[in-house]
C-alpha angles and dihedrals in degrees: 000000000000091000091051092051091049091050091049092049091048092049092049091049092050091047090050092049091048092050091050090050092051090048090052091050090050092051092048093048092050094047094044095061111117095348114137101353114141118229134196117284094034093294132143131214111227132167089232141347144053126314129185132185142178137184140191125198150115135287124199146157139182116299094006131095121252115268131200121242133192127190134186135174145171126209137181123206113209090187137332091287106043133047140148142183150139136263142188131207126195126191128178146157142090109305095179142353093276104061153004119227137197115184134172131192127194126203139188117198146169131204132209109196140192104210132200130166094261104028146024130207118196144174133175148147126276130198116192134182140170101199119072095188112102094215090055091049091051089050090053091052092049092049097047111155095022115127126219109221097176094110114149104182141009091256091050087059092050101046105020121117114291096192126213120341142174126210145120142268129212137170151131133248126189141171116245088182132349089269102038129059136180130199140178127199143186130197131184122192120189108197122212090235091064099263126119137199124202117194133190126189142182127190142180119208135194124210103234094170094072091057098062131048093212091058090049090053098046107031139042093211139008118177131174115205143184113207134188121193137172128200129202122197133201091272093051093255113157125213122185128205132191113186133178109206147170131211129195131194128200 
């Protein structure tokens, strides 16, 4: 009888330990969804909280000089499935012998994501504009479909103002290891003047947070990334970007 009771107690203890282990795995799997996965454009998938990213790099195309470009963005994740934010992109330099240019482009976006512990799939709308004056924006809306033919040079056509546009972004980010991530992205911008720009990107990211105790204490994520992207316009003009960036999550 004593042996039977001991066996029953041992079996109950093992069953309890096993149940606790399964519960712990379930909690970890739920909490690990979309936490610390790098995304295209120096973004991060988080279950909740604020993320910010920036990048510095070069932009070039055939027959035009290399320009410098800088990007920055802020994003807030309401949960692991919905986030939104804003970004800005500067480019400047001397594309040819005729002119210097400085151009900036602002964007507002949202993401709807399908999140798993090792990967994230997302898609969402993007609205972009280059003019911050309301009267200029109203003029763009009223002249939708009109083309601007006042192009002076090949590089003007490449890097001149596109105007306001609406489109979408999509992509996937996944963890190859806890410290290395890969992501691929696609953007399509449909400008109000009838032009369009399709972009494709690929990036590799390194988890810097896990290397320093101070970063572990003060951030939820800190990724360094190297991204390559190419853009194709309506007239089959190719532009290439290489950007070194960083992204933080809080």
